[in-house]
N, C-alpha and C positions, 0 to 999 in steps of 0.2 A: 503495500500501500504507499509506503514511503518513496517507493520508485515510481510511482505513477503521481504523487504531489511535486515530487521532483521535475518531474516530465511536464505536468501542466504549468510551474512557475517558469521553466526554460523557454515553453511557448509563449507565455502571457509576456515574458519580457523580449521576445521577439516582434512580439503583436504591437505592445509599447514604441518599441525602437521604430517600427516602420511610422506609427501614428505621429509619433514625435516629428518625424522626418517630413512628413504629408504634411504636418502643421505648419513647420517651419516654411515649406515649400509654398503654400498659402498666401504667408502672411508677407514671403519674399513678393509674390505675385501681384497681392494687395498692393506693396508700396508702390510698384512697377506700374501700377494702372494709376494711380493717384499722380503720380512724377508725370507720366503722360497726359492724363485728364488736365494737368498743369499748364502745359507746355501745348498743348491743341483744344484750346477752350472750344472751337467750333463745333466738338462734339460734346452731348447731353451728359452732364454726371451721372453717377450712379443713382444718387437721390432723385435726380430730376427725371431718369427712367424710371426710379419706381413710382414717384408723383405721377407720370403720364400714364402708367399700367393702371392705376387707383382711379381715373378719372380728372388728373391736374387737379385737386382739392391740395387747400392748405390749411396744415392741422392747428394754424392759430386761428 
């Protein structure tokens, strides 16, 4: 039974490493998108796109 627990721990650590790597990639991509949005303001920002999808309403 201890071997099964050790194997599960090993598998979970591997999964955690993968999730951490993916999370870091997502953060990097988000920062790159923000930089591109600032550089090229002719495109709608993510917030503006969301407002368009909701129907153009402003929450204020």
